[in-house]
C-alpha positions as a LaTeX table, in Angstrom:
\begin{tabular}{lrrr}
\hline
Residue & $x$ (\AA) & $y$ (\AA) & $z$ (\AA) \\
\hline
Unk1 & $-8.66$ & $-30.32$ & 13.79 \\
Unk2 & $-5.57$ & $-29.61$ & 11.65 \\
Unk3 & $-5.43$ & $-30.58$ & 7.90 \\
Unk4 & $-2.54$ & $-30.40$ & 5.45 \\
Unk5 & $-2.72$ & $-27.78$ & 3.01 \\
Unk6 & $-4.55$ & $-28.23$ & $-0.03$ \\
Unk7 & $-2.92$ & $-28.17$ & $-3.32$ \\
Unk8 & $-4.64$ & $-27.54$ & $-7.06$ \\
Unk9 & $-2.90$ & $-29.49$ & $-9.71$ \\
Unk10 & $-3.69$ & $-28.81$ & $-13.24$ \\
Unk11 & $-2.13$ & $-31.21$ & $-16.10$ \\
Unk12 & $-0.07$ & $-29.45$ & $-18.89$ \\
Unk13 & 1.67 & $-32.06$ & $-21.08$ \\
Unk14 & 3.42 & $-34.56$ & $-18.68$ \\
Unk15 & 4.00 & $-31.71$ & $-15.94$ \\
Unk16 & 2.17 & $-30.78$ & $-12.79$ \\
Unk17 & 1.06 & $-27.20$ & $-13.25$ \\
Unk18 & 0.22 & $-24.93$ & $-10.37$ \\
Unk19 & $-0.84$ & $-21.06$ & $-10.76$ \\
Unk20 & $-0.96$ & $-19.28$ & $-7.38$ \\
Unk21 & $-2.67$ & $-15.75$ & $-7.45$ \\
Unk22 & $-1.95$ & $-13.84$ & $-4.05$ \\
Unk23 & $-4.37$ & $-11.16$ & $-3.22$ \\
Unk24 & $-4.01$ & $-8.26$ & $-1.12$ \\
Unk25 & $-6.37$ & $-5.38$ & 0.22 \\
Unk26 & $-5.19$ & $-2.66$ & $-2.32$ \\
Unk27 & $-7.70$ & $-1.77$ & $-5.28$ \\
Unk28 & $-5.76$ & $-3.73$ & $-7.79$ \\
Unk29 & $-6.77$ & $-6.92$ & $-5.73$ \\
Unk30 & $-9.78$ & $-6.70$ & $-7.96$ \\
Unk31 & $-7.91$ & $-7.65$ & $-11.23$ \\
Unk32 & $-7.02$ & $-11.37$ & $-9.79$ \\
Unk33 & $-8.43$ & $-14.01$ & $-11.89$ \\
Unk34 & $-11.20$ & $-15.35$ & $-9.70$ \\
Unk35 & $-13.28$ & $-16.86$ & $-12.58$ \\
Unk36 & $-10.38$ & $-18.73$ & $-13.81$ \\
Unk37 & $-10.60$ & $-22.05$ & $-11.75$ \\
Unk38 & $-7.00$ & $-23.06$ & $-12.82$ \\
Unk39 & $-5.67$ & $-20.46$ & $-10.56$ \\
Unk40 & $-5.47$ & $-20.85$ & $-6.95$ \\
Unk41 & $-6.53$ & $-17.70$ & $-5.04$ \\
Unk42 & $-4.56$ & $-17.17$ & $-1.59$ \\
Unk43 & $-5.92$ & $-14.37$ & 0.40 \\
Unk44 & $-5.08$ & $-12.08$ & 3.71 \\
Unk45 & $-6.40$ & $-9.90$ & 5.99 \\
Unk46 & $-10.11$ & $-8.59$ & 5.66 \\
Unk47 & $-11.76$ & $-10.00$ & 2.65 \\
Unk48 & $-12.62$ & $-7.24$ & 0.05 \\
Unk49 & $-15.86$ & $-7.41$ & $-1.74$ \\
Unk50 & $-14.19$ & $-8.41$ & $-5.14$ \\
Unk51 & $-12.54$ & $-11.51$ & $-3.51$ \\
Unk52 & $-15.41$ & $-14.09$ & $-4.91$ \\
Unk53 & $-13.50$ & $-17.32$ & $-3.87$ \\
Unk54 & $-10.43$ & $-18.29$ & $-2.24$ \\
Unk55 & $-8.47$ & $-21.68$ & $-2.07$ \\
Unk56 & $-6.53$ & $-20.46$ & 1.06 \\
Unk57 & $-6.85$ & $-17.68$ & 3.55 \\
Unk58 & $-3.85$ & $-16.78$ & 5.88 \\
Unk59 & $-4.36$ & $-15.30$ & 9.37 \\
Unk60 & $-1.05$ & $-15.72$ & 10.87 \\
Unk61 & $-1.36$ & $-13.45$ & 14.08 \\
Unk62 & $-2.15$ & $-14.78$ & 17.21 \\
Unk63 & $-5.45$ & $-13.44$ & 17.86 \\
Unk64 & $-5.55$ & $-13.54$ & 21.52 \\
Unk65 & $-2.54$ & $-10.99$ & 21.37 \\
Unk66 & $-4.77$ & $-8.64$ & 19.69 \\
Unk67 & $-7.36$ & $-5.96$ & 21.24 \\
Unk68 & $-10.12$ & $-8.39$ & 22.57 \\
Unk69 & $-13.12$ & $-6.57$ & 20.76 \\
Unk70 & $-11.39$ & $-6.50$ & 17.33 \\
Unk71 & $-10.26$ & $-10.09$ & 17.67 \\
Unk72 & $-13.90$ & $-11.16$ & 18.55 \\
Unk73 & $-15.14$ & $-9.28$ & 15.43 \\
Unk74 & $-12.55$ & $-10.52$ & 13.20 \\
Unk75 & $-12.98$ & $-14.19$ & 14.26 \\
Unk76 & $-16.91$ & $-13.47$ & 13.36 \\
Unk77 & $-16.13$ & $-12.18$ & 9.91 \\
Unk78 & $-13.74$ & $-15.26$ & 9.20 \\
Unk79 & $-16.67$ & $-17.67$ & 10.20 \\
Unk80 & $-18.83$ & $-15.60$ & 7.78 \\
Unk81 & $-16.81$ & $-15.53$ & 4.64 \\
Unk82 & $-14.77$ & $-18.78$ & 4.61 \\
Unk83 & $-16.46$ & $-21.46$ & 2.83 \\
Unk84 & $-15.67$ & $-25.32$ & 2.92 \\
Unk85 & $-13.51$ & $-25.05$ & 0.31 \\
Unk86 & $-11.31$ & $-22.40$ & 1.86 \\
Unk87 & $-8.34$ & $-23.56$ & 3.93 \\
Unk88 & $-7.58$ & $-21.21$ & 6.80 \\
Unk89 & $-3.76$ & $-21.28$ & 7.25 \\
Unk90 & $-2.59$ & $-20.17$ & 10.64 \\
Unk91 & 0.41 & $-19.86$ & 13.07 \\
Unk92 & $-1.69$ & $-20.52$ & 16.10 \\
Unk93 & $-4.74$ & $-22.69$ & 14.82 \\
Unk94 & $-8.17$ & $-22.14$ & 16.22 \\
Unk95 & $-9.98$ & $-25.24$ & 14.76 \\
Unk96 & $-13.37$ & $-23.72$ & 15.35 \\
Unk97 & $-12.84$ & $-20.88$ & 12.89 \\
Unk98 & $-13.22$ & $-22.85$ & 9.69 \\
Unk99 & $-14.03$ & $-26.23$ & 8.09 \\
Unk100 & $-10.33$ & $-26.68$ & 7.19 \\
Unk101 & $-7.83$ & $-25.33$ & 9.58 \\
Unk102 & $-4.02$ & $-25.90$ & 8.81 \\
Unk103 & $-0.74$ & $-25.31$ & 10.86 \\
Unk104 & 1.63 & $-23.17$ & 9.10 \\
Unk105 & 4.63 & $-25.08$ & 8.59 \\
Unk106 & 6.84 & $-22.73$ & 10.55 \\
Unk107 & 10.01 & $-24.68$ & 11.52 \\
Unk108 & 10.14 & $-26.14$ & 7.93 \\
Unk109 & 10.19 & $-22.50$ & 6.36 \\
Unk110 & 12.56 & $-21.06$ & 8.81 \\
Unk111 & 14.91 & $-23.94$ & 8.46 \\
Unk112 & 15.08 & $-23.49$ & 4.58 \\
Unk113 & 14.90 & $-19.55$ & 4.56 \\
Unk114 & 15.76 & $-18.37$ & 7.77 \\
Unk115 & 13.66 & $-15.74$ & 9.72 \\
Unk116 & 15.51 & $-12.54$ & 8.40 \\
Unk117 & 13.12 & $-11.58$ & 5.44 \\
Unk118 & 9.99 & $-12.89$ & 7.32 \\
Unk119 & 8.68 & $-9.34$ & 7.58 \\
Unk120 & 5.07 & $-9.65$ & 6.45 \\
Unk121 & 2.44 & $-12.19$ & 6.03 \\
Unk122 & 3.05 & $-12.18$ & 2.16 \\
Unk123 & 6.84 & $-13.11$ & 2.98 \\
Unk124 & 5.44 & $-16.33$ & 4.61 \\
Unk125 & 3.11 & $-16.76$ & 1.77 \\
Unk126 & 6.13 & $-16.48$ & $-0.62$ \\
Unk127 & 8.22 & $-19.10$ & 1.33 \\
Unk128 & 5.23 & $-21.76$ & 1.29 \\
Unk129 & 4.44 & $-21.15$ & $-2.40$ \\
Unk130 & 8.10 & $-21.29$ & $-3.53$ \\
Unk131 & 8.55 & $-24.55$ & $-0.99$ \\
Unk132 & 5.82 & $-26.26$ & $-2.41$ \\
Unk133 & 6.72 & $-25.43$ & $-5.98$ \\
Unk134 & 10.55 & $-26.10$ & $-5.86$ \\
Unk135 & 10.39 & $-28.88$ & $-2.68$ \\
Unk136 & 13.96 & $-29.84$ & $-1.40$ \\
Unk137 & 14.53 & $-33.27$ & $-2.63$ \\
Unk138 & 11.51 & $-33.36$ & $-4.10$ \\
Unk139 & 9.86 & $-33.31$ & $-7.63$ \\
Unk140 & 10.16 & $-29.74$ & $-9.11$ \\
Unk141 & 6.42 & $-28.56$ & $-10.34$ \\
Unk142 & 6.05 & $-26.26$ & $-13.21$ \\
Unk143 & 3.97 & $-23.44$ & $-11.82$ \\
Unk144 & 4.16 & $-19.58$ & $-11.46$ \\
Unk145 & 2.80 & $-16.75$ & $-8.75$ \\
Unk146 & 0.80 & $-13.46$ & $-9.51$ \\
Unk147 & 0.45 & $-10.71$ & $-7.30$ \\
Unk148 & $-2.62$ & $-8.65$ & $-7.07$ \\
Unk149 & $-3.83$ & $-5.85$ & $-4.34$ \\
Unk150 & $-0.13$ & $-5.68$ & $-2.90$ \\
Unk151 & 1.59 & $-2.35$ & $-3.02$ \\
Unk152 & 3.56 & $-1.83$ & 0.20 \\
Unk153 & 4.06 & 1.67 & $-0.72$ \\
Unk154 & 3.41 & 3.87 & 2.06 \\
Unk155 & 4.49 & 4.32 & 5.56 \\
Unk156 & 7.67 & 3.11 & 7.73 \\
Unk157 & 6.24 & $-0.31$ & 8.30 \\
Unk158 & 6.48 & $-1.17$ & 4.55 \\
Unk159 & 9.98 & $-0.48$ & 4.28 \\
Unk160 & 10.92 & $-3.75$ & 5.90 \\
Unk161 & 7.88 & $-5.59$ & 4.29 \\
Unk162 & 8.83 & $-4.62$ & 1.07 \\
Unk163 & 12.48 & $-5.84$ & 1.49 \\
Unk164 & 11.12 & $-9.10$ & 2.81 \\
Unk165 & 8.83 & $-9.61$ & $-0.10$ \\
Unk166 & 11.13 & $-8.58$ & $-2.55$ \\
Unk167 & 13.75 & $-10.89$ & $-1.23$ \\
Unk168 & 11.24 & $-13.81$ & $-1.90$ \\
Unk169 & 10.49 & $-12.67$ & $-5.34$ \\
Unk170 & 14.32 & $-13.06$ & $-6.21$ \\
Unk171 & 14.40 & $-16.34$ & $-4.50$ \\
Unk172 & 11.45 & $-17.15$ & $-6.74$ \\
Unk173 & 13.25 & $-15.85$ & $-9.79$ \\
Unk174 & 16.29 & $-17.59$ & $-8.98$ \\
Unk175 & 14.73 & $-20.75$ & $-8.63$ \\
Unk176 & 12.85 & $-20.49$ & $-12.11$ \\
Unk177 & 9.36 & $-19.58$ & $-10.74$ \\
Unk178 & 7.83 & $-16.77$ & $-12.69$ \\
Unk179 & 6.19 & $-13.78$ & $-10.54$ \\
Unk180 & 3.96 & $-11.35$ & $-12.00$ \\
Unk181 & 3.16 & $-7.98$ & $-10.89$ \\
Unk182 & 0.88 & $-5.46$ & $-12.21$ \\
Unk183 & 2.27 & $-2.47$ & $-13.77$ \\
Unk184 & 0.75 & 0.03 & $-11.60$ \\
Unk185 & 1.57 & $-1.66$ & $-8.25$ \\
Unk186 & 4.34 & $-0.20$ & $-6.06$ \\
Unk187 & 6.15 & $-3.61$ & $-6.49$ \\
Unk188 & 6.48 & $-2.89$ & $-10.18$ \\
Unk189 & 9.47 & $-0.61$ & $-9.33$ \\
Unk190 & 12.93 & $-2.38$ & $-9.42$ \\
Unk191 & 15.26 & $-0.28$ & $-7.15$ \\
Unk192 & 18.98 & 0.17 & $-8.56$ \\
Unk193 & 21.27 & $-1.67$ & $-6.25$ \\
Unk194 & 23.66 & $-0.16$ & $-3.75$ \\
Unk195 & 25.95 & 1.66 & $-4.72$ \\
Unk196 & 24.97 & 2.19 & $-8.29$ \\
Unk197 & 21.62 & 3.99 & $-7.22$ \\
Unk198 & 23.59 & 7.24 & $-6.93$ \\
Unk199 & 24.05 & 7.21 & $-10.85$ \\
Unk200 & 20.29 & 6.12 & $-11.25$ \\
Unk201 & 18.64 & 9.15 & $-13.54$ \\
Unk202 & 15.35 & 8.74 & $-12.08$ \\
Unk203 & 16.49 & 9.33 & $-8.39$ \\
Unk204 & 18.78 & 12.35 & $-9.66$ \\
Unk205 & 15.68 & 13.77 & $-11.41$ \\
Unk206 & 13.46 & 13.28 & $-8.17$ \\
Unk207 & 16.19 & 14.81 & $-6.16$ \\
Unk208 & 15.89 & 18.05 & $-8.52$ \\
Unk209 & 12.14 & 17.97 & $-8.39$ \\
Unk210 & 12.21 & 17.46 & $-4.65$ \\
Unk211 & 14.65 & 20.65 & $-4.36$ \\
Unk212 & 12.23 & 22.52 & $-6.71$ \\
Unk213 & 9.12 & 21.91 & $-4.80$ \\
Unk214 & 10.57 & 22.52 & $-1.34$ \\
Unk215 & 11.75 & 25.91 & $-2.72$ \\
Unk216 & 8.22 & 26.60 & $-4.38$ \\
Unk217 & 6.70 & 25.77 & $-0.94$ \\
Unk218 & 8.72 & 28.24 & 1.03 \\
Unk219 & 7.72 & 31.02 & $-1.90$ \\
Unk220 & 4.01 & 30.02 & $-1.27$ \\
Unk221 & 4.12 & 30.15 & 2.44 \\
Unk222 & 5.67 & 33.60 & 2.45 \\
Unk223 & 3.37 & 34.76 & $-0.13$ \\
Unk224 & 0.41 & 33.51 & 1.80 \\
Unk225 & 1.49 & 34.94 & 4.96 \\
Unk226 & 1.67 & 38.55 & 3.39 \\
Unk227 & $-1.51$ & 38.15 & 1.45 \\
Unk228 & $-3.39$ & 37.21 & 5.03 \\
Unk229 & $-1.46$ & 40.18 & 6.74 \\
Unk230 & $-2.89$ & 42.51 & 3.95 \\
Unk231 & $-6.16$ & 40.95 & 4.28 \\
Unk232 & $-6.32$ & 41.60 & 7.96 \\
Unk233 & $-5.42$ & 45.23 & 7.39 \\
Unk234 & $-8.09$ & 45.58 & 4.74 \\
Unk235 & $-10.48$ & 44.35 & 7.06 \\
Unk236 & $-9.45$ & 46.90 & 9.80 \\
Unk237 & $-9.82$ & 49.50 & 7.39 \\
Unk238 & $-13.12$ & 48.56 & 6.39 \\
Unk239 & $-14.18$ & 48.58 & 10.08 \\
Unk240 & $-12.80$ & 51.89 & 10.80 \\
Unk241 & $-14.34$ & 53.49 & 7.79 \\
Unk242 & $-17.67$ & 51.84 & 8.83 \\
Unk243 & $-17.70$ & 53.75 & 12.04 \\
Unk244 & $-16.76$ & 56.96 & 10.19 \\
Unk245 & $-19.27$ & 56.64 & 7.79 \\
Unk246 & $-22.30$ & 58.46 & 9.78 \\
Unk247 & $-20.08$ & 61.55 & 10.21 \\
Unk248 & $-18.48$ & 61.44 & 6.73 \\
Unk249 & $-20.11$ & 60.71 & 3.43 \\
Unk250 & $-17.00$ & 60.38 & 1.40 \\
Unk251 & $-16.09$ & 57.02 & 2.73 \\
Unk252 & $-18.64$ & 54.92 & 0.88 \\
Unk253 & $-16.28$ & 54.79 & $-2.26$ \\
Unk254 & $-13.24$ & 53.94 & $-0.20$ \\
Unk255 & $-15.26$ & 51.04 & 1.59 \\
Unk256 & $-15.99$ & 49.59 & $-1.91$ \\
Unk257 & $-12.71$ & 49.85 & $-3.06$ \\
Unk258 & $-11.33$ & 48.06 & 0.17 \\
Unk259 & $-14.08$ & 45.38 & $-0.19$ \\
Unk260 & $-13.12$ & 44.70 & $-3.73$ \\
Unk261 & $-9.41$ & 44.41 & $-2.47$ \\
Unk262 & $-10.31$ & 42.09 & 0.29 \\
Unk263 & $-12.09$ & 39.84 & $-2.05$ \\
Unk264 & $-9.21$ & 39.72 & $-4.36$ \\
Unk265 & $-6.87$ & 39.17 & $-1.47$ \\
Unk266 & $-9.16$ & 36.23 & $-0.06$ \\
Unk267 & $-9.35$ & 34.81 & $-3.61$ \\
Unk268 & $-5.64$ & 35.05 & $-3.89$ \\
Unk269 & $-4.97$ & 33.20 & $-0.48$ \\
Unk270 & $-7.38$ & 30.58 & $-1.17$ \\
Unk271 & $-5.49$ & 29.68 & $-4.67$ \\
Unk272 & $-2.44$ & 29.67 & $-3.04$ \\
Unk273 & $-3.89$ & 27.09 & $-0.33$ \\
Unk274 & $-4.82$ & 25.01 & $-3.06$ \\
Unk275 & $-1.46$ & 25.25 & $-4.57$ \\
Unk276 & 0.35 & 24.63 & $-1.21$ \\
Unk277 & $-1.89$ & 21.26 & $-0.81$ \\
Unk278 & $-1.33$ & 20.07 & $-4.45$ \\
Unk279 & 2.58 & 20.83 & $-4.22$ \\
Unk280 & 2.89 & 19.15 & $-0.68$ \\
Unk281 & 1.07 & 16.30 & $-2.22$ \\
Unk282 & 3.39 & 16.01 & $-5.18$ \\
Unk283 & 6.48 & 16.67 & $-2.80$ \\
Unk284 & 5.25 & 13.74 & $-0.63$ \\
Unk285 & 4.77 & 11.57 & $-3.54$ \\
Unk286 & 8.60 & 12.42 & $-4.94$ \\
Unk287 & 9.91 & 11.64 & $-1.42$ \\
Unk288 & 8.08 & 8.33 & $-1.20$ \\
Unk289 & 9.37 & 7.38 & $-4.56$ \\
Unk290 & 12.93 & 8.42 & $-3.91$ \\
Unk291 & 12.58 & 6.31 & $-0.67$ \\
Unk292 & 11.33 & 3.51 & $-2.47$ \\
Unk293 & 13.93 & 3.36 & $-5.17$ \\
Unk294 & 16.84 & 3.68 & $-2.92$ \\
Unk295 & 18.29 & 0.42 & $-1.38$ \\
\hline
\end{tabular}
């Protein structure tokens, strides 16, 4: 049975007040105001252990279109953690998954916002939150939106998702709806608009650091190749001297010297390998941030 979306109202003077906390799966989702009942908790995807309550849960994918084993396990998980107070909002409702299952108002949102920026479940969530706080032709509600556990930082799939989510954050801002983001979230960054990003000092600094990192990586790669070659030569010399040991007694000292050199070479190689890993990580982070800050 489909039901209308539930809404929590809190009195504040003569206004109706709504506070909506959207919770994703990143670690910062643990900071959401679960213990503050004046906040609505809207969740999505797999429920992390820190999500102790939820007013709405969004599953917008058509589960029959997902891999069969995964969909079966996910349906089982939904039934396990959704309470009677949690409304399950779906594009393709499955009434047996929860006590309250609602049809997402797809056409209404498309008619108002279009489909271009609907690039993630969070875009659809932001759209319905904005529409409920600022209904067309309806009474304006005082309220705010807070984002927890949503970074959208890594991977090409998040490039589109970030754009869509940022669009709706801007729509909320234009309509006077405060949107709070955690300082340690990727969404806290504000890219400089095109074409002014060319003069962004942070991007210029990142470009310089990225160039330096790539240069250093080339130097490390060359050094570790030489070090490994020297280590291989050292091993060959030790093996040869070991064969001569029965005939010539003077080789013991030379073997000790070569083994010491080999140990030093292996230690140097290990240190360079660690430096390469660290530098590759820094280079990747710089490239991500550069990509994130550019339109």
